[in-house]
Each structure stands twice: as structure tokens, then as C-alpha cells.
C-alpha positions in Angstrom: -18.9 -8.5 -3.8 -21.2 -7.6 -6.6 -19.7 -6.9 -10.0 -19.5 -3.1 -10.8 -21.5 -1.4 -13.5 -19.7 -0.2 -16.6 -19.7 3.4 -15.4 -20.2 3.4 -11.7 -21.0 6.7 -10.0 -18.0 8.6 -8.5 -17.6 11.1 -5.7 -14.5 13.2 -6.0 -13.4 14.2 -2.5 -11.0 17.1 -2.0 -9.8 19.0 1.1 -9.6 22.8 0.5 -8.8 26.1 2.2 -8.7 29.6 0.8 -5.1 29.4 -0.1 -5.6 26.4 -2.4 -8.1 28.0 -4.9 -5.6 28.6 -7.7 -4.6 25.0 -7.9 -8.1 23.8 -7.1 -9.4 25.6 -10.3 -7.1 23.6 -12.5 -7.8 20.4 -10.5 -11.5 20.6 -10.9 -11.3 21.8 -14.5 -9.6 18.5 -15.4 -12.2 16.5 -13.5 -14.9 18.1 -15.5 -12.9 17.6 -18.7 -12.9 13.8 -18.3 -14.7 11.8 -21.0 -16.4 9.8 -18.2 -20.2 10.6 -17.9 -20.3 13.8 -16.0 -23.7 13.1 -14.6 -22.1 10.3 -12.7 -19.5 12.5 -11.1 -20.1 14.6 -7.9 -17.4 16.8 -6.4 -17.4 17.2 -2.6 -15.1 19.8 -1.1 -14.3 19.8 2.6 -13.5 23.5 2.9 -11.8 25.1 5.9 -12.0 28.7 4.7 -14.5 31.3 3.7 -17.2 31.7 1.1 -14.6 32.9 -1.4 -14.7 29.4 -2.7 -18.4 29.6 -3.9 -17.9 31.0 -7.4 -15.4 28.2 -8.1 -17.7 25.6 -6.7 -20.6 26.9 -8.8 -18.4 26.9 -11.9 -17.6 23.2 -11.5 -20.9 22.1 -9.9 -19.2 21.2 -6.6 -20.8 20.7 -3.2 -19.0 22.7 -0.5 -19.0 21.3 3.1 -17.8 24.1 5.4 -15.5 22.9 8.2 -15.1 24.7 11.5 -11.9 26.6 11.1 -10.7 25.8 14.6 -10.8 22.1 13.6 -9.7 22.3 10.0 -6.7 20.6 8.5 -6.1 18.6 5.4 -7.0 15.3 6.9 -10.0 16.5 8.8 -11.4 18.4 5.9 -11.0 15.4 3.7 -12.7 13.2 6.3 -15.7 15.6 6.5 -16.0 15.5 2.7 -15.6 11.7 2.5 -18.5 11.2 4.9 -20.8 13.4 2.8 -20.0 11.4 -0.4 -22.9 9.4 -1.8 -21.7 7.6 -4.9 -20.4 4.1 -5.5 -16.8 5.0 -5.7 -14.8 7.7 -4.0 -11.7 9.4 -5.6 -9.4 11.0 -3.0 -8.0 13.9 -5.0 -5.8 16.7 -3.5 -6.1 20.2 -4.8 -2.7 20.0 -6.4 -3.5 16.7 -8.2 -4.2 17.0 -11.9 -5.4 14.4 -14.3 -3.1 14.4 -17.3 -5.5 13.0 -19.9 -9.3 13.0 -20.5 -9.3 9.2 -20.3 -7.6 9.1 -16.9 -10.7 8.5 -14.7 -11.9 5.7 -17.0 -8.6 4.0 -16.8 -8.8 4.0 -13.0 -12.3 2.6 -13.0 -11.5 -0.3 -15.4 -9.8 -2.6 -12.9 -12.7 -2.2 -10.4 -15.1 -3.3 -13.2 -12.9 -6.3 -14.2 -12.2 -7.6 -10.7 -14.9 -7.2 -8.0 -12.2 -8.2 -5.4 -10.2 -5.1 -6.0 -10.7 -2.6 -3.2 -9.0 0.5 -4.6 -6.9 1.8 -7.5 -4.0 4.2 -7.9 -1.6 5.2 -10.7 1.8 3.5 -10.8 3.6 6.8 -11.2 3.6 10.5 -10.6 3.6 12.3 -13.9 7.0 13.4 -15.2 7.4 16.4 -17.5 10.5 18.4 -18.4 8.4 21.6 -18.0 7.8 21.0 -14.3 9.8 22.7 -11.6 13.0 20.8 -10.6 11.4 19.7 -7.3 8.3 18.4 -9.0 10.5 16.5 -11.5 12.4 15.1 -8.6 9.3 13.8 -6.9 8.1 12.2 -10.1 11.5 10.6 -10.8 11.7 8.8 -7.5 8.0 8.2 -7.1 7.4 9.9 -3.7 7.5 13.3 -2.0 9.6 12.0 0.9 12.8 10.0 0.6 12.0 8.0 3.8 9.3 5.9 2.2 11.6 5.5 -0.7 14.4 4.0 1.4 12.0 2.2 3.8 10.5 0.5 0.7 7.0 1.9 1.5 6.4 4.3 -1.4 3.1 3.7 -3.3 4.4 5.0 -6.6 7.2 3.6 -8.7 10.3 5.5 -9.8 10.2 6.6 -13.5 13.0 4.1 -14.1 10.8 1.1 -13.2 8.5 -0.8 -15.5 8.1 -4.1 -13.6 6.6 -4.1 -10.1 9.2 -2.9 -7.5 7.0 -2.0 -4.5 5.5 -4.0 -1.6 2.9 -6.7 -2.1 2.5 -9.7 -4.4 1.8 -8.4 -7.9 0.3 -9.9 -11.1 0.8 -8.1 -14.3 -2.7 -7.7 -15.9 -1.5 -5.8 -19.0 -2.8 -2.2 -18.3 -2.4 -2.6 -14.5 -0.9 -4.6 -11.7 -3.1 -6.5 -9.4 -1.4 -6.4 -6.0 -2.2 -8.2 -2.7 -0.8 -6.9 0.6 -0.2 -8.6 3.9 -2.1 -7.3 6.9 1.1 -6.3 8.7 1.1 -2.4 8.5 4.9 -2.5 8.1 4.3 -4.3 4.8 1.7 -1.8 3.5 2.8 1.2 1.4 1.6 4.7 1.7 -1.6 4.1 -0.3 -4.9 6.0 0.0 -4.4 9.5 -1.2 -3.3 11.5 -4.3 -5.7 10.0 -6.7 -6.8 6.8 -4.9 -10.2 5.5 -6.2 -12.0 3.2 -3.8 -15.3 1.3 -3.3 -17.1 3.6 -0.9 -19.5 1.1 0.8 -16.7 -1.4 1.4 -14.4 1.2 2.9 -17.1 2.6 5.2 -18.0 -0.9 6.5 -14.4 -1.9 7.0 -12.5 1.1 8.3 -12.7 3.9 10.8 -13.8 6.8 8.6 -14.8 9.3 11.3 -13.5 12.7 10.2 -11.1 13.0 13.1 -9.8 9.5 12.4 -9.8 9.7 8.6 -6.2 9.5 7.7 -6.3 8.1 4.1 -3.4 5.6 4.6 -4.8 4.5 7.9 -8.2 3.9 6.3 -6.6 1.6 3.7 -4.7 -0.2 6.5 -8.1 -0.8 8.3 -9.5 -2.2 5.0 -6.6 -4.5 4.4 -6.6 -5.8 8.0 -10.3 -6.6 7.6 -9.4 -9.1 4.8 -9.9 -6.9 1.7 -6.3 -6.8 0.5 -6.4 -6.6 -3.3 -5.5 -3.3 -5.0 -4.8 -2.3 -8.6 -2.1 0.1 -9.9 -2.8 1.3 -13.3 0.2 1.9 -15.7 -0.5 5.6 -16.0 0.5 8.7 -14.0 -1.0 11.5 -12.0 0.3 15.0 -12.0 1.2 16.2 -8.5 2.6 19.7 -8.4 3.7 20.8 -5.0 7.3 21.9 -5.3 7.2 25.3 -7.0 8.0 27.1 -3.7 11.3 25.4 -3.2 13.1 23.0 -0.8 13.0 25.1 2.3 9.3 25.8 2.3 8.7 22.1 1.6 10.9 21.1 4.6 9.0 23.5 6.9 5.8 22.0 5.7 7.0 18.4 6.3 8.0 19.4 9.9 4.5 20.8 10.5 2.9 17.6 9.1 5.2 15.4 11.1 4.5 17.3 14.3 0.7 17.2 13.9 0.0 13.9 12.1 2.7 11.7 13.7 3.2 13.1 17.2 0.1 15.1 18.2 -2.3 12.6 16.5 -0.4 9.4 17.3 -3.1 8.0 19.5 -5.6 8.0 16.6 -3.2 6.7 14.0 -3.1 3.1 12.8 -0.1 3.6 10.4 3.2 5.3 10.3 6.0 5.0 7.8 8.3 4.4 10.8 6.9 1.7 13.1 8.4 -0.7 15.7 10.5 -3.2 13.8 11.8 -0.5 11.4 14.7 0.6 13.6 17.4 -0.9 11.3 15.9 0.9 8.3 15.9 4.2 10.2 19.6 3.8 11.2 20.5 3.0 7.5 18.5 6.1 6.4 20.3 8.3 8.9 23.7 7.0 7.7 22.8 7.4 4.1 21.6 11.0 4.6 24.4 12.3 6.8 27.2 10.8 4.6 25.5 11.7 1.2 27.2 8.7 -0.4 24.2 6.4 -1.1 21.7 9.1 -2.2 24.4 10.6 -4.5 25.1 7.2 -6.0 21.3 6.6 -6.5 20.9 10.0 -8.1 23.8 9.3 -10.5 22.3 5.9 -11.4 19.0 7.6 -12.0 20.6 10.3 -14.2 22.2 7.6 -16.4 18.7 6.2 -17.1 16.9 9.5 -17.4 19.3 12.5 -17.8 17.8 15.2 -15.7 19.8 17.2 -13.1 16.7 17.1 -10.8 17.9 13.7 -9.7 20.7 15.5 -7.7 18.1 17.1 -5.5 18.0 13.6 -3.9 21.0 13.8 -1.5 20.0 17.4 -0.5 16.5 16.3 0.2 17.6 13.2 2.2 19.9 15.4 4.3 17.2 18.0 4.9 14.5 15.5 5.8 16.9 13.8 8.2 17.6 17.1 10.0 14.0 18.3 10.0 12.5 15.0 11.3 15.3 14.7 13.8 14.5 18.2 15.1 10.8 17.3 15.1 11.5 14.2 17.2 13.6 16.3 19.7 10.8 18.9 20.0 8.3 16.2 20.7 10.4 14.7 23.5 10.9 18.2 25.0 7.2 19.0 25.0 6.1 15.9 26.7 
């Protein structure tokens, strides 16, 4: 693999719809505020809405790819945009992802410059700030939006309490980042690929199924790893991901919708799932943890001792809620077969 240039060109790929414009404005503002050469950054929006997006696209010099609204969803829109990207690197950035500093993008690029064997780069953490909503602080504290990857050991971000590598893979500390190699077994691959994942475009295109209706970011990374390109970097910085302002119940409803569509309806196209054959014991443990509340409450208490924030105690509530919602989703799927 050829060594990267010092400032490789980057395509920022984002899935959008009309309801995402308020967060998209701040997201793109921060992209255009990076101290990385702006002439080397293109923004490609896979948009499943109307032309109401055009003033915003013009403001930030973004290319809009309109998606048939009968087909549109977050994964498909992102896949459409990914396939229209032209630059050396692609950054998968959701509309509710915000770069916390002007040097953020350059920090992600650096490992790709230093090591040509690195396929993609992410932040180690979700950004934590006391001013965030309780739910967003909770997500940042545990390092994931869903407690199942947390307890299955498949999260791709570390909890705020961790400073050494605690996730899947074999890691080497490189100072400003961890260089991590993953096994090709999908059960031993974390949920990498979205929320600020920067990747080598040509390598991904040649190694993975990136057709829009098969472009699930985690699955794409699984394809790449199984093709033999298994080295990733995790920079010791953080990405802001604000998705919890509407509260727990709207979040749980959204998770049920995502599970129904991306796990059950699209199962034939998926190459990855957090729960896979061989994970049955982990699932049983999670159900016991969630229904008894003991383990999640203890973990929340331990976290609170390290970082005193009452948001930790959302954890047992979220574990219980996710257990009920996913259980109901599984029952619905069986009934509809």
C-alpha cells in the first residue's frame, strides 16, 4: 500500500433527511472550521428529503445526492453518498456528530500517514461534557449508545474511565493513538465504521460490498477485515455525538425501529450483528443483568466513584428498557414470519 500524502483529500459522507437540518448545520460548520486544507475536503450528502436542504448545502459547499424517498433510510442514504465520494479518504460522519476542536480531522489523518497498513481510524471516546443532556453524558461515560455492545464486549469506544486499551483486538500504544489488529471472526470485531470513522476509500471499495443497499458501515468494515486488511487506529481524542436530548422513551422507540429494519428485515444482506451464533451465553447474562438490575446498578456505582455524575444511574434503566424493547422486537419478528 502506498504511503499517504501529508494532507490526503477527504470526502465527508453524511446521510440526511429534512428533519436533520438543525443538527446538520452545526455538524458541517465544524467540518468547515477545521484547520485542515479546506480545498481538500468535499462534503457529500445522501439526502432523503426535499430541496429545503439546498441553502445549507450552498452555505457549506456540499454536494447533495437526492435519494428516492421510497428507498431512503440512514444506511441507504449513506451508501448512496459513499459511492459518489471521489477523494482518497472517506469520513463517515452522522448529522449529529460534531468535531470538538479545529485540529480533530488532522488528528484522525495522522495514523494513516504514519502507517500505510492502517485501514481506518476512529476516536477512542465519545466526547463528555457536563453541559450535555443526561442521556448524552451517559452515552459518553459508557462509550456506546446501547448497553448490549457494552456487555457483549463489542463497543468501539472506550468508557471515560479507561485510559489503557479495553476493547477487542490486539493493541499497541503508539502515543497519540492505539494501533489495533482484529481477527476475521465477526464475533471478535467491534461496532466500528460509523460516527466519525475515517477510511481509505479505494481499499474499502476493492475489499467490501459497498453497494448502497448493502452499505451497512459495520458490515463494510467486517468485509475489509475478512479480506486481510485488519489494522485500525483509535486516536486518543473524542467525538461529540448528541442524540439523547429527546429522552429515554423516544430513544427506545428508535432502537426498536432500527432493530426491526436493520436486524430482522435486512438480515439476508447483513454480514454482522452484535448478536451472532456463539453469543448465546452473553445474551443470557445480559437478560439476567437487565431484569435483576443488580449488575448494571453496581457498574453505575463504580463509574460514579470514578467520575461523579448522576447520569451513570441511567445505566440500569437503559439496560432494562433495551432488554424489553429488543425482546418485543424479537417476538414481533417471529409473529410476522
